[in-house]
C-alpha positions as CSV (number, residue, x, y, z in Angstrom):
1,M,39.7,30.2,75.0
2,S,39.9,27.3,72.7
3,T,42.9,27.0,70.3
4,D,40.6,27.9,67.4
5,E,39.6,31.1,69.2
6,L,43.2,32.2,69.5
7,F,43.9,32.4,65.8
8,L,42.3,33.8,62.6
9,G,41.1,31.5,59.9
10,S,38.2,29.7,61.7
11,D,34.7,30.8,62.5
12,A,35.6,30.8,66.3
13,G,38.8,32.8,65.7
14,D,37.3,35.3,63.4
15,A,34.5,36.0,65.9
16,A,37.0,36.3,68.8
17,Y,38.9,38.8,66.7
18,R,35.9,40.9,66.0
19,E,34.9,40.9,69.6
20,A,38.4,41.7,70.8
21,M,38.9,44.5,68.3
22,A,35.6,46.0,69.3
23,R,36.5,46.0,72.9
24,A,39.9,47.4,72.2
25,T,38.3,50.1,70.0
26,D,36.0,51.2,72.9
27,A,39.0,51.4,75.2
28,V,41.1,53.5,72.8
29,L,38.2,55.9,72.1
30,A,37.6,56.4,75.9
31,F,41.3,57.0,76.2
32,A,41.5,59.5,73.3
33,D,38.5,61.4,74.8
34,A,40.1,62.0,78.2
35,E,39.9,65.6,79.4
36,T,43.6,65.9,80.1
37,P,46.6,64.5,78.3
38,Y,48.0,62.8,81.4
39,S,46.7,61.5,84.7
40,G,49.7,63.0,86.6
41,R,50.6,59.7,88.2
42,S,54.2,59.3,89.4
43,P,56.4,56.3,88.6
44,E,55.8,55.0,92.2
45,A,52.0,55.4,91.8
46,L,52.0,53.7,88.5
47,D,54.0,50.8,89.9
48,A,51.2,50.3,92.5
49,V,48.4,50.6,89.9
50,L,50.0,48.1,87.5
51,D,50.5,45.4,90.1
52,A,48.8,42.4,88.5
53,P,51.0,39.4,87.8
54,V,52.2,39.5,84.2
55,L,52.4,35.8,83.7
56,P,49.9,34.0,86.0
57,D,49.6,30.3,86.0
58,T,46.0,30.5,84.8
59,G,45.0,33.3,82.4
60,V,42.1,35.7,83.2
61,G,40.7,35.4,79.6
62,L,41.0,37.9,76.8
63,P,38.0,40.2,77.7
64,A,39.3,40.6,81.3
65,A,42.8,41.2,80.1
66,L,41.7,43.9,77.7
67,D,39.5,45.5,80.3
68,E,42.6,45.6,82.6
69,V,44.5,47.5,80.0
70,A,41.5,49.8,79.5
71,T,41.3,50.7,83.2
72,T,45.0,50.6,84.4
73,V,47.2,51.2,81.4
74,L,45.6,53.5,78.9
75,P,44.3,56.1,81.5
76,H,47.8,56.6,82.6
77,S,49.4,57.0,79.1
78,V,50.2,60.2,77.4
79,G,47.2,61.3,75.2
80,T,48.9,62.2,72.0
81,S,45.6,63.0,70.5
82,N,44.8,65.5,73.1
83,P,45.2,69.1,71.7
84,R,47.2,70.0,74.9
85,C,49.8,67.3,74.5
86,A,52.6,69.4,73.1
87,A,55.9,68.1,74.3
88,H,57.8,65.9,71.9
89,L,57.8,64.9,68.3
90,Q,55.2,62.3,69.2
91,C,52.3,63.0,66.8
92,P,48.6,62.3,67.1
93,P,48.2,59.3,64.7
94,M,45.5,59.8,62.0
95,V,42.7,57.4,61.5
96,P,43.9,56.1,58.1
97,G,47.2,55.1,59.6
98,L,45.5,53.4,62.6
99,A,43.3,51.4,60.2
100,A,46.4,50.5,58.2
101,E,48.2,49.5,61.4
102,A,45.4,47.0,62.3
103,M,45.6,45.5,58.8
104,L,49.4,45.2,58.7
105,T,49.6,43.8,62.1
106,A,46.9,41.1,61.4
107,A,48.5,40.2,58.0
108,N,51.8,39.9,59.7
109,Q,54.0,40.2,56.6
110,S,57.7,40.1,56.9
111,L,59.5,42.4,54.5
112,D,62.8,40.5,54.4
113,S,61.9,38.2,51.5
114,F,59.3,38.3,48.7
115,D,57.9,34.9,49.5
116,Q,57.0,36.2,53.0
117,A,55.4,39.4,51.7
118,P,54.7,39.5,48.0
119,A,52.2,42.4,47.7
120,A,53.9,44.2,50.7
121,T,57.3,44.0,49.0
122,V,56.0,45.5,45.7
123,L,53.9,48.2,47.5
124,E,56.9,49.3,49.7
125,Q,58.9,49.8,46.4
126,Q,56.1,51.8,45.0
127,V,55.8,54.1,48.1
128,V,59.7,54.5,47.9
129,E,59.3,55.6,44.3
130,A,56.6,58.2,45.3
131,L,59.0,59.4,48.0
132,R,61.8,59.8,45.4
133,E,59.5,62.0,43.3
134,L,58.3,63.9,46.4
135,F,61.9,64.9,47.3
136,G,63.1,65.4,43.7
137,L,65.7,62.6,43.8
138,P,66.8,61.1,40.4
139,A,65.5,57.9,38.8
140,S,68.5,56.1,40.1
141,A,67.3,56.6,43.8
142,D,66.1,53.8,45.9
143,G,65.1,53.4,49.5
144,V,63.9,51.2,52.3
145,F,61.5,51.6,55.3
146,T,63.0,51.9,58.7
147,S,62.0,52.2,62.3
148,G,62.7,55.9,62.2
149,G,65.4,58.5,62.1
150,T,67.8,56.7,64.4
151,Q,68.0,53.7,62.1
152,S,68.0,55.8,58.9
153,N,70.8,58.0,60.1
154,F,72.9,55.0,61.2
155,Q,72.3,53.1,57.9
156,A,73.2,56.2,55.8
157,L,76.5,56.7,57.6
158,L,77.3,53.0,57.3
159,L,76.9,53.2,53.6
160,A,79.0,56.4,53.5
161,R,81.7,54.9,55.6
162,D,82.0,51.7,53.6
163,R,82.0,53.5,50.2
164,H,84.7,55.8,51.5
165,C,86.8,52.9,52.8
166,H,86.5,51.2,49.4
167,R,87.5,54.2,47.5
168,A,90.3,55.5,49.7
169,F,91.7,52.3,51.1
170,D,90.5,49.5,48.7
171,R,89.0,47.9,51.8
172,D,85.8,45.9,51.9
173,V,84.6,46.8,55.5
174,Q,81.9,44.1,55.4
175,T,84.4,41.3,55.2
176,A,87.7,42.8,56.4
177,G,86.6,45.3,59.0
178,L,87.9,48.8,59.5
179,P,91.4,49.7,58.2
180,P,93.9,51.2,60.6
181,A,93.5,54.6,58.9
182,A,89.9,54.6,60.0
183,S,91.0,56.6,63.1
184,S,91.4,59.6,60.9
185,L,87.8,59.5,59.5
186,R,85.4,62.4,60.5
187,I,81.7,63.1,60.1
188,L,80.7,66.8,60.0
189,C,77.3,68.1,61.3
190,S,76.0,71.1,63.1
191,E,76.2,71.4,66.9
192,A,72.4,71.4,66.8
193,A,72.2,68.1,64.9
194,H,70.5,65.1,66.5
195,F,72.5,63.0,68.8
196,T,72.0,60.0,66.6
197,G,74.9,61.1,64.5
198,K,77.3,60.5,67.4
199,Q,75.4,57.3,68.3
200,A,75.9,56.0,64.8
201,A,79.6,56.8,64.9
202,H,79.9,54.8,68.1
203,H,78.0,51.8,66.5
204,L,80.1,52.0,63.4
205,G,83.4,51.6,65.3
206,L,84.5,55.2,64.6
207,G,83.8,56.6,68.1
208,E,81.8,59.7,69.0
209,D,85.0,61.7,68.7
210,A,84.9,61.2,65.0
211,V,81.9,63.5,64.8
212,V,82.9,67.1,64.5
213,S,80.2,69.6,65.6
214,V,80.3,72.7,63.5
215,P,79.0,76.0,65.2
216,T,75.6,77.4,64.2
217,D,74.5,80.9,63.2
218,G,72.0,83.1,64.9
219,D,69.1,81.1,63.5
220,H,70.6,77.8,64.9
221,R,71.6,76.6,61.3
222,L,75.0,75.1,60.5
223,S,77.3,78.1,59.8
224,L,78.9,78.0,56.4
225,D,81.8,80.1,57.5
226,A,82.4,77.8,60.5
227,L,82.1,74.8,58.2
228,D,84.8,76.2,55.8
229,E,87.1,76.9,58.7
230,T,86.5,73.4,60.1
231,L,87.3,71.8,56.8
232,A,90.5,73.7,56.6
233,S,91.6,72.9,60.2
234,L,90.8,69.2,59.6
235,D,92.9,69.1,56.5
236,A,95.7,70.8,58.3
237,A,95.5,68.2,61.1
238,G,95.5,65.2,58.7
239,A,91.9,64.2,59.5
240,V,89.7,62.9,56.7
241,P,86.0,63.9,56.7
242,F,83.9,61.5,54.6
243,A,80.4,62.6,55.4
244,L,78.5,65.9,55.9
245,V,75.1,65.8,57.6
246,G,72.6,68.5,57.1
247,T,69.6,68.8,59.4
248,A,66.2,69.7,58.1
249,G,64.4,70.4,61.4
250,T,66.4,70.4,64.6
251,T,64.6,69.1,67.7
252,D,64.6,72.3,69.7
253,F,64.0,75.1,67.0
254,G,63.1,73.2,63.9
255,S,66.0,74.9,62.1
256,I,66.8,73.9,58.7
257,D,70.4,74.0,57.6
258,P,71.4,75.7,54.2
259,L,71.0,72.5,52.3
260,A,72.0,73.7,48.8
261,A,75.1,75.4,50.1
262,L,76.0,72.2,52.0
263,A,75.6,70.2,48.9
264,D,78.0,72.5,47.2
265,R,80.6,71.9,50.0
266,A,80.0,68.1,49.8
267,D,80.6,68.2,46.1
268,E,83.7,70.3,46.5
269,H,85.3,68.0,49.2
270,D,83.9,64.7,47.9
271,L,81.8,64.1,51.0
272,W,78.7,61.9,51.2
273,F,75.9,64.4,51.9
274,H,73.2,63.0,54.2
275,V,70.2,65.0,55.2
276,D,68.4,64.2,58.4
277,A,64.8,65.3,57.5
278,A,63.1,63.2,60.1
279,Y,61.3,66.2,61.5
280,G,61.1,68.7,58.6
281,G,60.8,66.3,55.7
282,A,57.0,66.9,55.7
283,L,57.6,70.4,54.3
284,A,57.9,68.6,50.9
285,L,54.2,68.3,51.0
286,T,53.8,72.1,51.0
287,D,55.0,75.0,48.8
288,D,57.7,75.8,51.4
289,A,61.0,76.3,49.7
290,R,63.3,75.7,52.7
291,L,64.1,72.2,51.6
292,D,65.7,73.4,48.5
293,G,68.9,71.4,48.0
294,I,67.6,68.2,49.6
295,E,67.3,66.7,46.0
296,R,71.1,66.8,45.9
297,A,71.5,64.6,49.0
298,D,73.3,61.3,48.7
299,S,70.8,60.0,51.3
300,L,68.0,61.4,53.4
301,A,66.0,60.2,56.5
302,V,62.3,61.0,56.8
303,D,59.9,59.9,59.5
304,F,56.2,59.4,59.0
305,H,55.5,59.1,62.8
306,K,56.1,62.8,63.1
307,L,54.5,65.4,60.7
308,F,53.0,62.7,58.4
309,Y,50.8,61.6,61.4
310,Q,51.4,57.9,61.3
311,P,51.6,55.5,64.3
312,I,55.0,54.7,65.6
313,S,57.2,53.3,64.1
314,C,57.5,54.3,60.6
315,G,60.4,56.0,58.8
316,A,62.4,55.6,55.5
317,L,65.9,56.0,54.2
318,L,66.2,57.2,50.7
319,V,69.6,56.8,48.8
320,R,70.4,58.9,45.7
321,D,72.1,56.0,44.0
322,G,70.3,52.7,44.8
323,D,73.5,50.8,43.9
324,E,75.1,52.1,47.1
325,F,73.1,49.5,49.0
326,R,75.6,47.0,47.8
327,W,77.9,47.9,50.6
328,M,75.7,46.2,53.1
329,A,73.9,43.6,50.9
330,R,74.3,39.9,51.7
331,N,72.7,36.6,50.7
332,A,71.3,33.8,52.7
333,A,70.4,30.5,51.0
334,Y,67.2,30.1,52.9
335,L,66.1,33.7,52.5
336,N,67.5,35.6,49.5
337,P,69.8,33.3,47.5
338,A,71.9,34.9,44.8
339,S,69.8,33.0,42.2
340,D,66.9,35.3,43.3
341,D,69.0,38.3,42.5
342,A,69.9,37.0,39.2
343,S,66.2,36.4,38.3
344,G,65.0,39.7,39.6
345,V,63.1,38.5,42.8
346,P,62.9,41.5,45.1
347,N,64.1,40.4,48.5
348,L,64.3,43.6,50.5
349,V,66.5,42.2,53.3
350,A,69.5,43.3,51.2
351,K,68.7,46.9,51.8
352,S,67.9,46.8,55.5
353,V,69.8,46.4,58.8
354,Q,66.8,44.4,59.9
355,T,65.8,40.9,58.9
356,T,62.2,40.5,60.1
357,R,60.6,43.9,59.2
358,R,57.1,45.2,59.5
359,F,54.9,46.3,56.6
360,D,55.0,49.9,57.8
361,A,54.8,51.3,54.3
362,L,51.1,50.4,54.3
363,K,50.5,53.3,56.8
364,P,51.6,56.3,54.6
365,Y,50.2,54.4,51.6
366,V,46.8,54.4,53.0
367,A,47.1,58.0,54.3
368,F,48.5,59.2,50.9
369,R,45.7,57.5,48.9
370,A,43.0,58.7,51.3
371,L,43.9,62.3,51.7
372,G,46.3,63.2,48.8
373,R,49.2,65.6,48.8
374,D,47.2,68.8,49.0
375,R,45.2,67.8,52.2
376,L,48.3,66.4,53.9
377,G,50.2,69.5,53.1
378,A,47.4,71.7,54.5
379,L,47.5,69.8,57.8
380,V,51.3,70.5,58.1
381,S,50.9,74.2,57.2
382,A,48.2,74.6,59.8
383,T,50.5,73.6,62.6
384,L,53.2,76.0,61.3
385,D,50.7,78.9,61.3
386,L,49.7,77.9,64.8
387,A,53.3,78.1,65.9
388,T,53.7,81.6,64.5
389,A,50.5,82.7,66.4
390,A,51.8,81.0,69.6
391,A,55.0,82.9,69.4
392,D,53.1,86.2,69.0
393,L,51.0,85.3,72.0
394,L,54.2,84.7,74.1
395,D,55.9,87.7,72.8
396,A,53.0,89.9,74.0
397,A,52.9,88.4,77.4
398,D,54.7,90.2,80.3
399,D,55.6,87.1,82.2
400,F,56.8,85.0,79.3
401,E,60.0,85.2,77.3
402,L,60.0,83.9,73.7
403,V,63.5,82.4,73.1
404,H,63.4,82.1,69.3
405,E,61.0,82.7,66.4
406,P,59.8,79.3,65.3
407,T,61.0,77.8,62.1
408,L,58.7,74.8,62.0
409,N,56.2,74.2,64.8
410,A,58.5,74.0,67.8
411,V,58.2,77.1,70.1
412,V,60.8,77.6,72.8
413,F,60.0,79.9,75.7
414,R,60.5,80.6,79.4
415,Y,58.2,81.7,82.2
416,R,60.0,84.9,83.5
417,P,57.5,86.8,85.7
418,R,60.0,89.4,87.0
419,L,63.6,90.6,86.4
420,V,65.6,87.7,87.8
421,D,68.9,86.3,86.7
422,D,69.2,83.4,84.3
423,H,70.2,81.0,87.1
424,A,66.9,81.6,88.9
425,V,65.0,81.5,85.7
426,S,66.5,78.1,84.9
427,R,65.6,76.7,88.3
428,L,62.1,78.1,88.0
429,N,61.4,76.6,84.6
430,A,62.9,73.2,85.7
431,A,60.4,73.3,88.7
432,I,57.6,74.2,86.4
433,R,58.3,71.2,84.1
434,R,58.3,68.9,87.0
435,R,55.0,70.2,88.3
436,L,53.4,70.2,84.9
437,L,53.9,66.4,84.6
438,D,52.4,65.9,88.1
439,D,49.5,68.3,87.1
440,G,48.6,66.5,83.9
441,R,46.6,69.3,82.2
442,A,49.3,70.1,79.8
443,I,52.3,68.2,78.4
444,V,55.1,70.5,77.7
445,A,58.8,69.7,76.9
446,R,61.9,71.1,78.3
447,T,65.2,71.9,76.8
448,E,68.3,74.0,77.6
449,V,69.3,77.1,75.7
450,D,72.6,78.8,76.5
451,G,72.7,77.0,79.7
452,V,69.2,78.0,80.8
453,T,66.4,75.6,81.3
454,S,63.6,76.5,78.9
455,L,60.1,75.1,78.0
456,K,58.9,74.1,74.6
457,F,55.7,73.5,72.7
458,T,56.0,71.1,69.9
459,L,52.7,71.9,68.1
460,L,52.2,68.9,65.9
461,N,48.5,68.4,66.3
462,P,46.3,70.1,63.6
463,R,43.4,70.1,66.1
464,T,45.3,72.2,68.6
465,T,44.0,75.9,68.6
466,L,45.4,79.1,69.9
467,D,42.9,78.8,72.8
468,D,44.5,75.5,73.7
469,V,47.9,77.2,73.6
470,A,46.6,80.0,75.9
471,A,45.2,77.4,78.2
472,M,48.5,75.6,78.5
473,L,50.2,78.9,79.2
474,D,47.8,79.5,82.0
475,V,48.7,76.1,83.5
476,V,52.4,77.0,83.1
477,R,51.7,80.2,84.9
478,E,49.9,78.5,87.8
479,C,52.7,76.0,88.2
480,G,55.3,78.9,88.2
481,E,53.3,81.0,90.7
482,T,53.1,77.9,93.0
483,A,56.8,77.3,92.7
484,L,57.6,80.9,93.5
485,A,55.2,80.9,96.5
486,Q,57.0,77.8,97.9
487,E,60.4,79.5,97.4
488,V,61.6,76.9,94.9
489,V,63.5,79.7,93.4
490,A,65.6,81.9,95.6
């Protein structure tokens, strides 16, 4: 290819782009239309399939390179658009988001400074404003787009830590680092909270031991009684909690902590109240009241690459008081000089832990504009209804055990064909999960509940039907019967 053909902005480059995108589109559609959600290839088999030199001395040309991807990479990828792909919080991306992804990638805006992304900067702020209204936050709220819940949770706890250190120790952590007394600081969350709370504590220099996991109730929600006991014991021990994390959608059960009551406790004990709504935040699109209290959060994380059906990666952090971003803001003369702040130039790098940052806000923007709140909410509600129907199907089957009534659209269950002890059931379901991946007809997750390996449907796909669920259970049953016949389980 000539140099002109490699870049947009010339007749040759524009033509090459059209041809490449058409070829890529055909490859993606063939992949999306595959009969099964996975080919069943093992890591060793994939290593043999993907054996072409990555950086040859002489290139093969763009059409050949794209055809290689179409024949060797995509066919052995997980088909997230397949109705029988039901393992993780890895959604089928909707067409509006895919179109937006193509546009934002080609435009290649960088959201660190206004002069690199003028329209993108303004549009991100407008999307953040729409999110503020969606979650009922006050006019003082602000936010920034992130790569997802991990980054959002980390950044929220960074702001919480630095605010506390300023108030309690008159310490500017950004310049002076952590004070000696930081060893007493604690973060509270439920024992079912996402591991990124502990990960953030590590990255913030507090250590994972700074995270205190509070027991949950029978619905896998943070127990208020246990929280009160924990707060009392921490006070007696001289430990200082500074943040309370509520979860709106745990990964295993979709459980939603009692957010309003947690907000009360946070107010009473002067804690930063963060809500991890990466999974369950999409309930705000519906009439479901289980997010009541989220509007009182000091910060919240929401992911669009889960129940908002956008391509990875796409998340946001919202902060109740936008001035709290000052704890991490900085100025660089070449990027966002202080004079820009004084004149009102919106350089968003001051609100992010990233410098170069994608225009990911375009994806939910196009989806919101194209579908509207009602249609998006209906998609979410349809998956919740399917999870309820799937639980009923499992509950009525003699050889399956429903572990918990679903809260969102995660359904946890076990294959249990006869009266055997938990140890044998655990081994059996672990063997089934291994066989399912080799089989490829259904992608099902695994987890552990009370020490027993369990299986899980994460029913994010609005196109998945109860017939698809029944078909996946048949595959689970087949794999289980094979494991039993081969005496995998004693």
